[in-house]
VEXDREN-921529 format. One line per field, with one value per residue: residue number from 1; residue in three letters; chain; x, y, z of N, C-alpha, C in turn. Coordinates in pm, whole numbers. Each point is the difference from the previous one (the first is absolute). Example, Ala and Ser with C-alpha at 12.3 -4.5 7.8 and 13.67 -1.06 7.14 Angstrom:
BEGIN
nr = (1 | 2)
rest = (Ala | Ser)
kette = (A | A)
nx = (1319 | -35)
ny = (-569 | 105)
nz = (780 | -72)
cax = (-89 | 82)
cay = (119 | 119)
caz = (0 | 6)
cx = (90 | -77)
cy = (120 | 109)
cz = (0 | 73)
***
This chain:
BEGIN
nr = (1 | 2 | 3 | 4 | 5 | 6 | 7 | 8 | 9 | 10 | 11 | 12 | 13 | 14 | 15 | 16 | 17 | 18 | 19 | 20 | 21 | 22 | 23 | 24 | 25 | 26 | 27 | 28 | 29 | 30 | 31 | 32 | 33 | 34 | 35 | 36 | 37 | 38 | 39 | 40 | 41 | 42 | 43 | 44 | 45 | 46 | 47 | 48 | 49 | 50 | 51 | 52 | 53 | 54 | 55 | 56 | 57 | 58 | 59 | 60 | 61 | 62 | 63 | 64 | 65 | 66 | 67 | 68 | 69 | 70 | 71 | 72 | 73 | 74 | 75 | 76 | 77 | 78 | 79 | 80 | 81 | 82 | 83 | 84 | 85 | 86 | 87 | 88 | 89 | 90 | 91 | 92 | 93 | 94 | 95 | 96 | 97 | 98 | 99 | 100 | 101 | 102 | 103 | 104 | 105 | 106 | 107 | 108 | 109 | 110 | 111 | 112 | 113 | 114 | 115 | 116 | 117 | 118 | 119 | 120 | 121 | 122 | 123 | 124 | 125 | 126 | 127 | 128 | 129 | 130 | 131 | 132 | 133 | 134 | 135 | 136 | 137 | 138 | 139 | 140 | 141 | 142 | 143 | 144 | 145 | 146 | 147 | 148 | 149 | 150 | 151 | 152 | 153 | 154 | 155 | 156 | 157 | 158 | 159 | 160 | 161 | 162 | 163 | 164 | 165 | 166 | 167 | 168 | 169 | 170 | 171 | 172 | 173 | 174 | 175 | 176 | 177 | 178 | 179 | 180 | 181 | 182 | 183 | 184 | 185 | 186 | 187 | 188 | 189 | 190 | 191 | 192 | 193 | 194 | 195 | 196 | 197 | 198 | 199 | 200 | 201 | 202 | 203 | 204 | 205 | 206 | 207 | 208 | 209 | 210 | 211 | 212 | 213 | 214 | 215 | 216 | 217 | 218 | 219 | 220 | 221 | 222 | 223 | 224 | 225 | 226 | 227 | 228 | 229 | 230 | 231 | 232 | 233 | 234 | 235 | 236 | 237 | 238 | 239 | 240 | 241 | 242 | 243 | 244 | 245 | 246 | 247 | 248 | 249 | 250 | 251 | 252 | 253 | 254 | 255 | 256 | 257 | 258 | 259 | 260 | 261 | 262 | 263 | 264 | 265 | 266 | 267 | 268 | 269 | 270 | 271 | 272 | 273 | 274 | 275 | 276 | 277 | 278 | 279 | 280 | 281 | 282 | 283 | 284 | 285 | 286 | 287)
rest = (Unk | Unk | Unk | Unk | Unk | Unk | Unk | Unk | Unk | Unk | Unk | Unk | Unk | Unk | Unk | Unk | Unk | Unk | Unk | Unk | Unk | Unk | Unk | Unk | Unk | Unk | Unk | Unk | Unk | Unk | Unk | Unk | Unk | Unk | Unk | Unk | Unk | Unk | Unk | Unk | Unk | Unk | Unk | Unk | Unk | Unk | Unk | Unk | Unk | Unk | Unk | Unk | Unk | Unk | Unk | Unk | Unk | Unk | Unk | Unk | Unk | Unk | Unk | Unk | Unk | Unk | Unk | Unk | Unk | Unk | Unk | Unk | Unk | Unk | Unk | Unk | Unk | Unk | Unk | Unk | Unk | Unk | Unk | Unk | Unk | Unk | Unk | Unk | Unk | Unk | Unk | Unk | Unk | Unk | Unk | Unk | Unk | Unk | Unk | Unk | Unk | Unk | Unk | Unk | Unk | Unk | Unk | Unk | Unk | Unk | Unk | Unk | Unk | Unk | Unk | Unk | Unk | Unk | Unk | Unk | Unk | Unk | Unk | Unk | Unk | Unk | Unk | Unk | Unk | Unk | Unk | Unk | Unk | Unk | Unk | Unk | Unk | Unk | Unk | Unk | Unk | Unk | Unk | Unk | Unk | Unk | Unk | Unk | Unk | Unk | Unk | Unk | Unk | Unk | Unk | Unk | Unk | Unk | Unk | Unk | Unk | Unk | Unk | Unk | Unk | Unk | Unk | Unk | Unk | Unk | Unk | Unk | Unk | Unk | Unk | Unk | Unk | Unk | Unk | Unk | Unk | Unk | Unk | Unk | Unk | Unk | Unk | Unk | Unk | Unk | Unk | Unk | Unk | Unk | Unk | Unk | Unk | Unk | Unk | Unk | Unk | Unk | Unk | Unk | Unk | Unk | Unk | Unk | Unk | Unk | Unk | Unk | Unk | Unk | Unk | Unk | Unk | Unk | Unk | Unk | Unk | Unk | Unk | Unk | Unk | Unk | Unk | Unk | Unk | Unk | Unk | Unk | Unk | Unk | Unk | Unk | Unk | Unk | Unk | Unk | Unk | Unk | Unk | Unk | Unk | Unk | Unk | Unk | Unk | Unk | Unk | Unk | Unk | Unk | Unk | Unk | Unk | Unk | Unk | Unk | Unk | Unk | Unk | Unk | Unk | Unk | Unk | Unk | Unk | Unk | Unk | Unk | Unk | Unk | Unk | Unk | Unk | Unk | Unk | Unk | Unk | Unk | Unk | Unk | Unk | Unk | Unk)
kette = (A | A | A | A | A | A | A | A | A | A | A | A | A | A | A | A | A | A | A | A | A | A | A | A | A | A | A | A | A | A | A | A | A | A | A | A | A | A | A | A | A | A | A | A | A | A | A | A | A | A | A | A | A | A | A | A | A | A | A | A | A | A | A | A | A | A | A | A | A | A | A | A | A | A | A | A | A | A | A | A | A | A | A | A | A | A | A | A | A | A | A | A | A | A | A | A | A | A | A | A | A | A | A | A | A | A | A | A | A | A | A | A | A | A | A | A | A | A | A | A | A | A | A | A | A | A | A | A | A | A | A | A | A | A | A | A | A | A | A | A | A | A | A | A | A | A | A | A | A | A | A | A | A | A | A | A | A | A | A | A | A | A | A | A | A | A | A | A | A | A | A | A | A | A | A | A | A | A | A | A | A | A | A | A | A | A | A | A | A | A | A | A | A | A | A | A | A | A | A | A | A | A | A | A | A | A | A | A | A | A | A | A | A | A | A | A | A | A | A | A | A | A | A | A | A | A | A | A | A | A | A | A | A | A | A | A | A | A | A | A | A | A | A | A | A | A | A | A | A | A | A | A | A | A | A | A | A | A | A | A | A | A | A | A | A | A | A | A | A | A | A | A | A | A | A | A | A | A | A | A | A | A | A | A | A | A | A)
nx = (81 | 126 | -3 | 125 | -8 | 82 | 22 | -87 | 58 | -99 | 100 | -2 | 123 | -13 | 114 | 40 | 32 | 100 | -76 | -2 | 95 | -74 | -48 | 52 | -102 | -85 | -85 | 43 | -71 | 19 | -133 | 33 | -92 | 79 | 24 | 70 | 12 | 100 | -69 | 44 | -125 | 34 | 87 | -90 | -109 | 111 | 21 | -120 | -16 | -3 | -133 | -21 | -110 | -101 | 27 | -29 | 7 | -32 | 37 | 3 | 88 | -106 | 124 | -37 | 135 | -105 | -12 | -74 | -129 | -6 | -123 | 45 | -71 | -78 | 127 | 36 | 53 | 143 | -24 | 95 | 64 | 63 | 119 | -13 | -106 | 113 | -95 | 50 | -144 | -84 | 89 | 48 | -122 | -20 | 120 | -43 | -129 | 41 | 89 | -88 | -96 | 110 | 43 | -114 | -7 | 122 | -56 | -99 | -38 | 27 | -53 | 108 | -46 | -34 | -14 | -45 | 23 | -89 | 12 | -73 | 74 | -15 | -141 | -22 | 83 | -21 | -154 | 46 | 87 | -102 | -74 | 73 | -11 | -129 | -50 | -78 | -76 | -11 | 18 | -104 | 59 | -105 | 87 | -110 | 40 | -50 | 118 | -25 | 106 | -77 | -41 | 114 | 32 | -91 | 122 | 26 | -26 | -46 | 132 | -39 | 89 | 66 | 86 | -11 | 92 | -47 | 118 | -7 | 104 | -67 | -23 | 89 | -22 | -5 | -70 | 28 | -142 | 20 | -65 | 5 | 115 | 5 | -50 | 66 | 95 | -34 | -22 | 105 | 25 | 25 | 122 | -50 | 38 | -103 | 110 | -117 | 105 | -13 | 52 | 114 | -34 | -35 | -65 | -29 | -20 | -30 | 77 | -83 | 36 | -59 | 71 | 41 | -10 | -6 | -132 | 17 | -159 | 56 | 121 | -80 | -105 | 73 | 59 | -136 | -42 | 133 | 9 | 88 | -25 | 97 | -74 | 73 | -37 | 7 | 50 | 23 | -125 | 75 | 26 | -116 | 2 | -107 | 51 | 117 | -79 | -70 | 104 | 62 | -86 | 55 | 126 | 21 | 91 | 58 | 14 | 43 | -2 | 89 | -10 | -108 | 101 | -51 | -29 | 119 | 17 | -86 | 43 | 124 | -25 | -59 | 102 | 86 | -55 | 17 | 123 | -24 | 7 | -69 | -82 | -31 | 9 | -70 | -44 | 70 | 67 | -1 | 87)
ny = (-133 | -20 | 58 | 56 | 20 | -97 | 45 | -95 | -18 | -85 | -92 | -78 | -17 | -15 | 41 | -140 | 70 | -28 | 5 | 150 | 16 | -42 | 132 | 46 | -52 | 90 | -114 | -63 | -108 | -57 | -20 | 123 | 38 | 94 | 52 | 113 | 29 | 78 | 63 | -8 | -25 | 78 | 88 | 30 | 7 | 55 | 49 | 11 | 12 | -126 | -19 | 117 | 17 | 2 | 131 | 102 | 96 | 65 | 123 | -7 | 86 | 87 | 73 | 37 | 22 | 43 | 54 | -106 | 17 | -19 | -68 | 44 | -66 | 7 | -52 | 84 | -111 | 26 | -57 | 88 | -118 | 59 | 24 | -86 | 84 | 74 | 34 | -114 | -15 | -34 | 14 | 124 | 64 | -39 | 67 | 104 | 23 | -8 | 82 | 60 | -11 | 29 | 95 | 64 | -13 | 49 | 77 | -3 | -92 | -115 | -10 | 87 | 91 | 99 | 95 | 84 | 101 | 55 | 104 | 85 | 93 | -114 | -24 | 65 | 97 | -11 | 9 | 124 | 81 | -22 | 63 | 116 | -6 | -2 | 77 | -62 | 90 | 19 | 108 | 89 | 28 | 53 | 83 | -5 | 137 | -21 | 57 | 3 | 71 | 88 | 12 | 62 | -34 | -75 | -44 | -71 | -120 | 4 | 14 | -120 | -31 | -106 | -33 | -116 | -36 | -94 | -55 | -126 | -59 | -109 | -39 | -70 | 143 | -73 | 130 | 61 | -48 | 59 | -82 | -97 | 27 | 40 | -120 | -41 | 74 | -71 | -75 | -98 | 122 | -30 | 23 | 124 | 36 | 61 | 74 | 34 | 95 | 65 | 108 | 2 | -44 | 105 | -105 | -6 | 124 | -70 | -62 | 40 | 96 | -62 | 61 | -120 | 12 | -135 | -33 | -22 | 31 | 92 | 21 | 7 | 46 | 99 | 16 | -5 | 73 | 30 | -26 | -69 | -31 | 71 | 52 | 31 | 136 | 57 | 113 | 21 | 47 | -51 | 125 | 15 | -127 | 63 | -56 | 58 | 106 | -13 | -35 | 93 | 51 | -58 | 28 | 112 | -32 | 127 | 47 | 133 | 68 | 100 | 100 | 53 | 44 | 113 | -53 | -30 | 127 | 68 | -79 | 30 | 137 | -4 | -71 | 72 | 101 | -75 | -16 | -128 | 48 | -112 | 47 | 127 | -74 | -81 | 105 | -19 | 107 | -6 | 87)
nz = (8 | 36 | -114 | 28 | -129 | -68 | -117 | -26 | -82 | 44 | 16 | -85 | 58 | 120 | 19 | -31 | 113 | 78 | 117 | 7 | 93 | 77 | 12 | 101 | 62 | -20 | 20 | 98 | 15 | 131 | -36 | -62 | 77 | 20 | -110 | 1 | -145 | 33 | -91 | -120 | -33 | -109 | 68 | 90 | -97 | -66 | 128 | 13 | -98 | -51 | -26 | 60 | -79 | 100 | 53 | -91 | 76 | -102 | 72 | -115 | -66 | 18 | 2 | 119 | 32 | -53 | 138 | -23 | 35 | 124 | 61 | 117 | 84 | -111 | -22 | -68 | -42 | -2 | -126 | 15 | -42 | -114 | -33 | 100 | 5 | -53 | -91 | -63 | -19 | -92 | -83 | 70 | 25 | -101 | -44 | 75 | -46 | -118 | 34 | 75 | -78 | -111 | 79 | -7 | -115 | 12 | 77 | -75 | 109 | -52 | 135 | 13 | 73 | -68 | 84 | -91 | 68 | -75 | -46 | -81 | 87 | 50 | 42 | -110 | 38 | 115 | -41 | -92 | 119 | 68 | -99 | -13 | 136 | -29 | 75 | 102 | -96 | 137 | 54 | -25 | 127 | 39 | 73 | 48 | -27 | 108 | 37 | -122 | -3 | 1 | -142 | 29 | -115 | 48 | -29 | 115 | -14 | 133 | 15 | 1 | -107 | 45 | -80 | 27 | -87 | -11 | -4 | -67 | 24 | -45 | -123 | 72 | 51 | 91 | 8 | 121 | 28 | 106 | -82 | 78 | 23 | -134 | -36 | 95 | -17 | -97 | 108 | -42 | -48 | -129 | 35 | -38 | -119 | 50 | 80 | 79 | 3 | 117 | -29 | 13 | 112 | 111 | 41 | -137 | 21 | 95 | -61 | -101 | -103 | -88 | -105 | -7 | 132 | 26 | -24 | 124 | 20 | -66 | 83 | 100 | -63 | -76 | 79 | 76 | -115 | -12 | 136 | 52 | 142 | 17 | -105 | -118 | 61 | -129 | 37 | -136 | 19 | 99 | -25 | 36 | -90 | -63 | -107 | 40 | 41 | -124 | -45 | 71 | -23 | -120 | 39 | -72 | -87 | 35 | -115 | 49 | -131 | 33 | -80 | 47 | 71 | -22 | -120 | 17 | 83 | -96 | -107 | 58 | 25 | -120 | -53 | 71 | -54 | -99 | 61 | 67 | 132 | 26 | -104 | 69 | 111 | -99 | -18 | -116 | 28 | -135 | 26)
cax = (-84 | 89 | 27 | 86 | 62 | 29 | -65 | 73 | -83 | 32 | 7 | -111 | 1 | 129 | 115 | 4 | 118 | -17 | -30 | 117 | -13 | -139 | 40 | -65 | -131 | -1 | -79 | -79 | -32 | 76 | -42 | 17 | -145 | -27 | 121 | -5 | 124 | 14 | 63 | -76 | -56 | 49 | 132 | -28 | -50 | 106 | 74 | -89 | 23 | -137 | -117 | 20 | -106 | -138 | -111 | 58 | -95 | 75 | -60 | 105 | -39 | -103 | 29 | -111 | 60 | 29 | -35 | -146 | -62 | -113 | -54 | 31 | -69 | -44 | 101 | 66 | 124 | 54 | 11 | 152 | 52 | 144 | 58 | -19 | -145 | -28 | 14 | 124 | -40 | -68 | 98 | 76 | -77 | -36 | 110 | 33 | -91 | 37 | 146 | -10 | -87 | 73 | 69 | -107 | -14 | 111 | 28 | -116 | 2 | -75 | -141 | -26 | -105 | 31 | -108 | 61 | -117 | 7 | -98 | -6 | 120 | 111 | -18 | -1 | 158 | 15 | -45 | 45 | 112 | -30 | -16 | 132 | 114 | -39 | -65 | -116 | -96 | -122 | -131 | 36 | -85 | -39 | -14 | -105 | 22 | -139 | 5 | 136 | -7 | -72 | 58 | -13 | -31 | -134 | -19 | -10 | -59 | 92 | 73 | -51 | 35 | 119 | 5 | 100 | 40 | 47 | 66 | 117 | 135 | -3 | -113 | -5 | -1 | -105 | 12 | -49 | -96 | -81 | -133 | -80 | 16 | -60 | -161 | -35 | 22 | -112 | -122 | -40 | -29 | 121 | 34 | 14 | 114 | 3 | -8 | -24 | 85 | 40 | 149 | 64 | -51 | 105 | 86 | 103 | 89 | 48 | 143 | 51 | -93 | 61 | -114 | -66 | -40 | -106 | -79 | 58 | -87 | 26 | 93 | -26 | -72 | 80 | 114 | -45 | -83 | 73 | 112 | -23 | 87 | 149 | 52 | 94 | -65 | 96 | -30 | 113 | -8 | -59 | -68 | -32 | 18 | -142 | -1 | 78 | -79 | -122 | 74 | 27 | -156 | -68 | 103 | 61 | 121 | -5 | 115 | -30 | 116 | -34 | 120 | 6 | 15 | -119 | -134 | 39 | 4 | -147 | -45 | 58 | -90 | -111 | 0 | 20 | -125 | -122 | 33 | 5 | 144 | 80 | 50 | 80 | 117 | 95 | 47 | 130 | 16 | 136 | 42)
cay = (138 | 103 | -77 | 70 | -91 | 79 | -58 | -136 | -104 | -136 | -97 | -85 | -95 | 12 | -97 | -94 | -15 | -29 | 128 | 50 | -23 | 66 | 100 | -23 | 66 | 99 | -29 | -144 | -68 | -117 | -110 | 5 | -1 | 150 | 71 | 114 | 35 | 136 | 1 | -9 | -149 | -88 | -52 | -112 | -140 | -56 | -65 | -105 | -112 | -47 | -101 | 19 | 54 | -73 | 98 | 151 | 111 | 120 | 117 | 76 | 126 | 31 | 116 | 101 | 122 | 96 | 151 | 5 | 45 | -92 | 55 | -66 | 53 | 110 | 116 | -30 | -32 | -60 | -141 | -37 | -86 | 3 | -41 | -171 | 1 | 72 | -59 | 15 | -9 | -141 | -105 | -40 | -80 | -137 | -93 | -37 | -115 | -133 | -37 | -64 | -111 | -123 | -62 | -73 | -121 | -96 | -10 | -78 | -137 | -51 | 23 | 149 | 116 | 140 | 85 | 128 | 95 | 126 | 84 | -11 | 73 | -110 | -158 | -43 | -43 | -123 | -139 | -49 | -80 | -134 | -90 | -34 | -63 | -154 | -17 | -71 | 80 | -93 | 97 | 143 | 45 | 130 | 50 | 116 | 85 | 57 | 162 | 47 | 138 | 77 | 52 | 152 | 51 | -35 | -43 | -158 | -76 | -22 | -120 | -73 | -145 | -46 | -113 | -101 | -95 | -136 | -78 | -96 | 22 | -42 | -76 | -127 | 7 | -57 | 84 | -16 | 103 | -52 | 23 | -21 | 115 | 117 | -33 | 24 | 139 | 104 | -36 | -96 | -3 | 40 | 147 | 72 | 90 | 137 | 22 | 118 | 23 | 147 | 38 | -18 | 80 | 49 | -106 | -55 | 108 | 39 | -14 | 89 | -10 | -22 | 56 | -102 | -93 | -73 | -23 | -144 | -113 | -39 | -82 | -123 | -76 | -84 | -88 | -113 | -74 | -71 | -62 | -78 | 56 | -43 | 34 | 88 | 106 | 91 | 137 | 57 | 146 | -12 | 106 | 7 | -122 | -79 | -115 | -87 | 3 | -114 | -109 | -6 | -26 | -123 | -104 | -30 | 49 | 117 | 85 | 103 | 94 | 136 | 95 | 116 | -54 | 44 | -84 | -124 | 9 | -7 | -131 | -69 | 48 | -61 | -131 | 7 | 34 | -100 | -118 | 30 | 29 | -142 | -23 | 100 | -49 | -106 | 84 | 74 | 99 | -27 | 138)
caz = (2 | -38 | -116 | -97 | -94 | -115 | -114 | -26 | -111 | 20 | -110 | -7 | 116 | 92 | -15 | 86 | 52 | 140 | 53 | 71 | 125 | 54 | 112 | 121 | 19 | 81 | 101 | -3 | 115 | 24 | -52 | -147 | -59 | -45 | -50 | -73 | -79 | -68 | -113 | -115 | -1 | -106 | 48 | 97 | -68 | -74 | 89 | 56 | -93 | -71 | 62 | 143 | 76 | -25 | -60 | 9 | -1 | -32 | -45 | -70 | -46 | -103 | -85 | 22 | 52 | -114 | 28 | 32 | 117 | 57 | 100 | 116 | 111 | -32 | -46 | -120 | 30 | -127 | -3 | -26 | 118 | 7 | -132 | -51 | -23 | -128 | -141 | -97 | -130 | 6 | -62 | 115 | 104 | -48 | 18 | 142 | 58 | -57 | 68 | 155 | -29 | -41 | 99 | 98 | -63 | 14 | 146 | 29 | -25 | -111 | 10 | 64 | -61 | 25 | 7 | -24 | 5 | -75 | -63 | -141 | -59 | -9 | 7 | -125 | -18 | 82 | -75 | -99 | 23 | 49 | -121 | -62 | 77 | 4 | 120 | -32 | 98 | 47 | 25 | 28 | 109 | 32 | 126 | -12 | 103 | 15 | 46 | -66 | -34 | -105 | -97 | 17 | -119 | -44 | -160 | -2 | 93 | 119 | -3 | 106 | 4 | -50 | -60 | 34 | -87 | 74 | -100 | 18 | -58 | -141 | -46 | 49 | 150 | 80 | 109 | 123 | 42 | 140 | -31 | 118 | 96 | -37 | 8 | 152 | 30 | -60 | 51 | -50 | -165 | -88 | 12 | -116 | -19 | 61 | 133 | 65 | 121 | 37 | 1 | 153 | 117 | 92 | 79 | -70 | 3 | 147 | -10 | -98 | -134 | -128 | -105 | -75 | 91 | -22 | 134 | 50 | -41 | -158 | -2 | 80 | -98 | -105 | 80 | 25 | -121 | -93 | 46 | 124 | 102 | -18 | -155 | -10 | -71 | -30 | -55 | -65 | 28 | 127 | 49 | 161 | 61 | 20 | -49 | 112 | 116 | -9 | -10 | 159 | 84 | -48 | 22 | -127 | -1 | -65 | -50 | -50 | -69 | 8 | -20 | 88 | 131 | 66 | -1 | 49 | 146 | 23 | 7 | 123 | 93 | -7 | 45 | 147 | 74 | -30 | 89 | 146 | 54 | -25 | -149 | -22 | 48 | -80 | -131 | -9 | -133 | -85 | -109)
cx = (89 | 75 | 68 | 54 | 72 | -34 | 83 | -71 | 58 | 38 | -120 | -44 | 111 | 113 | -15 | 124 | 4 | -17 | 114 | -22 | -115 | 78 | -69 | -128 | 16 | -60 | -52 | -40 | 97 | -40 | 13 | -154 | -26 | 119 | -21 | 132 | -12 | 67 | -103 | -56 | 70 | 131 | -5 | -38 | 94 | 90 | -66 | 8 | -161 | -56 | 19 | -134 | -131 | -107 | 70 | -124 | 82 | -88 | 107 | -37 | -111 | 21 | -104 | 47 | 15 | -45 | -153 | -30 | -116 | -48 | 28 | -48 | -64 | 78 | 60 | 163 | 64 | 23 | 150 | 38 | 142 | 58 | -27 | -122 | -15 | 13 | 113 | -52 | -45 | 119 | 94 | -67 | -25 | 134 | 38 | -99 | 62 | 112 | -33 | -85 | 61 | 97 | -87 | -54 | 97 | 3 | -113 | 28 | -117 | -166 | -46 | -71 | 42 | -129 | 51 | -129 | 41 | -121 | 6 | 132 | 113 | -43 | -27 | 142 | 32 | -46 | 57 | 148 | -3 | -19 | 126 | 93 | -72 | -65 | -143 | -90 | -125 | -111 | 50 | -107 | -25 | -11 | -90 | 0 | -155 | 17 | 118 | -7 | -61 | 90 | 0 | -18 | -135 | 0 | 9 | -79 | 100 | 65 | -27 | 51 | 157 | -19 | 113 | 5 | 43 | 52 | 79 | 122 | -4 | -105 | -11 | -25 | -129 | -25 | -94 | -105 | -102 | -141 | -88 | 0 | -46 | -145 | -59 | -3 | -134 | -139 | -57 | -34 | 138 | 52 | 20 | 119 | -11 | -15 | 4 | 70 | 50 | 150 | 50 | -57 | 102 | 74 | 114 | 113 | 62 | 155 | 62 | -81 | 101 | -118 | -65 | -53 | -122 | -72 | 53 | -96 | 18 | 89 | 3 | -77 | 84 | 102 | -62 | -67 | 113 | 145 | -52 | 84 | 140 | 39 | 78 | -53 | 94 | -111 | 111 | -10 | -49 | -59 | -19 | 1 | -129 | 14 | 71 | -92 | -89 | 90 | 35 | -124 | -69 | 92 | 71 | 162 | 18 | 141 | -52 | 106 | -50 | 125 | 9 | 6 | -118 | -98 | 61 | -8 | -165 | -43 | 47 | -107 | -134 | -19 | 26 | -134 | -120 | 29 | 6 | 180 | 79 | 61 | 113 | 159 | 89 | 38 | 137 | 24 | 135 | 26 | 158)
cy = (130 | -35 | 103 | -104 | 96 | -56 | -138 | -92 | -141 | -88 | -82 | -118 | 34 | -111 | -96 | -1 | 14 | 141 | 58 | -37 | 92 | 74 | -29 | 64 | 140 | -3 | -143 | -54 | -114 | -123 | -3 | 11 | 130 | 54 | 122 | 30 | 130 | -7 | 22 | -139 | -75 | -52 | -108 | -121 | -56 | -72 | -122 | -132 | -42 | -75 | 22 | 29 | -91 | 104 | 124 | 92 | 128 | 119 | 96 | 162 | 22 | 105 | 101 | 132 | 108 | 116 | 5 | 31 | -106 | 60 | -102 | 56 | 154 | 137 | -33 | -28 | -52 | -168 | -43 | -81 | -23 | -43 | -129 | 3 | 73 | -99 | 38 | -3 | -162 | -92 | -38 | -57 | -140 | -89 | 3 | -126 | -134 | -40 | -51 | -118 | -119 | -60 | -59 | -143 | -116 | -29 | -102 | -155 | -47 | 7 | 130 | 85 | 123 | 93 | 137 | 115 | 140 | 69 | -13 | 58 | -126 | -141 | -41 | -56 | -129 | -116 | -25 | -68 | -149 | -103 | -20 | -100 | -159 | -22 | -58 | 101 | -70 | 100 | 148 | 25 | 145 | 50 | 124 | 79 | 61 | 158 | 40 | 167 | 57 | 26 | 144 | 61 | -13 | -42 | -150 | -74 | -6 | -136 | -78 | -147 | -10 | -153 | -96 | -100 | -148 | -78 | -102 | 15 | -22 | -79 | -125 | 0 | -65 | 61 | -44 | 93 | -64 | 44 | -22 | 123 | 124 | 0 | 10 | 141 | 81 | -53 | -137 | 3 | 22 | 135 | 52 | 72 | 143 | -14 | 128 | 6 | 134 | 12 | -23 | 108 | 52 | -98 | -70 | 97 | 46 | 13 | 97 | -27 | -31 | 71 | -115 | -123 | -75 | -52 | -146 | -103 | -51 | -95 | -115 | -106 | -72 | -77 | -133 | -64 | -76 | -29 | -78 | 33 | -90 | 16 | 135 | 102 | 139 | 130 | 85 | 157 | 14 | 130 | 0 | -139 | -74 | -134 | -100 | -10 | -108 | -123 | -43 | -52 | -124 | -125 | -39 | 59 | 98 | 36 | 133 | 83 | 125 | 91 | 107 | -59 | 65 | -113 | -146 | 5 | -2 | -148 | -80 | 44 | -75 | -150 | -21 | 37 | -115 | -131 | 35 | -8 | -128 | -8 | 122 | -38 | -68 | 90 | 64 | 80 | -47 | 97 | -19)
cz = (-1 | -114 | -99 | -101 | -123 | -122 | -18 | -112 | 32 | -121 | -38 | 115 | 95 | -24 | 96 | 57 | 150 | 78 | 67 | 149 | 66 | 96 | 133 | 15 | 89 | 118 | -10 | 143 | 44 | -87 | -144 | -71 | -45 | -29 | -82 | -50 | -44 | -147 | -130 | -5 | -118 | 38 | 111 | -43 | -68 | 95 | 70 | -108 | -29 | 115 | 153 | 67 | -53 | -60 | 6 | -11 | -49 | -19 | -61 | -5 | -56 | -90 | 13 | 34 | -118 | 10 | 48 | 150 | 32 | 125 | 115 | 135 | -27 | -58 | -141 | 3 | -134 | 14 | -24 | 119 | 1 | -157 | -40 | -63 | -128 | -116 | -78 | -141 | -22 | -22 | 134 | 120 | -31 | 6 | 149 | 67 | -58 | 59 | 146 | -16 | -32 | 148 | 115 | -49 | 8 | 151 | 54 | -27 | -115 | 4 | 61 | -80 | 44 | -14 | -19 | 7 | -68 | -43 | -138 | -45 | -16 | -15 | -154 | -39 | 68 | -68 | -108 | -15 | 46 | -113 | -81 | 57 | 21 | 136 | -35 | 98 | 50 | 35 | -1 | 102 | 2 | 116 | 3 | 149 | 48 | 25 | -94 | 3 | -110 | -110 | -26 | -126 | -55 | -157 | -29 | 95 | 110 | -1 | 142 | 10 | -34 | -53 | 57 | -74 | 79 | -116 | 43 | -33 | -160 | -29 | 65 | 150 | 44 | 122 | 111 | 12 | 104 | -31 | 124 | 97 | -48 | -24 | 136 | 21 | -91 | 30 | -79 | -157 | -54 | 17 | -129 | -20 | 25 | 134 | 57 | 120 | -5 | -5 | 144 | 85 | 67 | 80 | -92 | -34 | 114 | 7 | -89 | -127 | -111 | -124 | -63 | 77 | -47 | 137 | 41 | -46 | -170 | -11 | 76 | -96 | -105 | 73 | 20 | -106 | -69 | 63 | 132 | 103 | -28 | -118 | 25 | -98 | -20 | -20 | -39 | 42 | 152 | 59 | 159 | 55 | 31 | -37 | 111 | 129 | -24 | 1 | 149 | 69 | -44 | -24 | -140 | 34 | -98 | -53 | -66 | -34 | 5 | -1 | 114 | 152 | 85 | 17 | 42 | 137 | 24 | 11 | 121 | 117 | -2 | 39 | 157 | 59 | -19 | 94 | 147 | 40 | -15 | -133 | -33 | 39 | -69 | -131 | 22 | -125 | -45 | -90 | -35)
***
């Protein structure tokens, strides 16, 4: 979620070469079930090598920081999030998406799946890059926000949804779907692909804020739907660590990658705040 990048045009496929030595984690726990790495996700994934993860959730740049304005708490505010969120143009943005997706594909185990969130600014590029790379697209989920900010220009419909594409690593992927659990959660009926969930509330921001924070219930459902306790989950754009928090609370092993130390620290604080004192004692910081 903190996502600076340079123009990068990926080769047709990544070279089949041994990974470089993996850097030490910025933070991990004594059991190895939760780890945060500082750096560019493409470089860190190159170091990790192939077939490391059962599931990936990614919230890449939406390329929205273009000088626009929005309404927040009744006030007009800038939508500028930082240089990492500025558009470089359609071709460069797509090259970036294909580059990190190729590395995520390599990092997935044969039956692993990936969820990628986005708005119309980037999600079509994501879907096209997935087709180019040979992913198996399983679903497009719609996150419906019941209380979106108003459209200030009054020239468009109010933006009230985000799309999440769910895809298998390749056409042979036999993906995991915890159908029975999702059906129980939906009152005994098949769960549909539109999810009505409010954005993060004040409690989720008690340790600090991130401009692209996702609601914990959204990540909790995604993690439980497509992974099992003990599985290894990656978020290459860790941001405030919501995916990691969902994993820690449901017994999954987590790896997050983030460039910005401010947000790594926020992720660490959120994890510690969610655990009891006995759990806090077993954590160690590695820097």
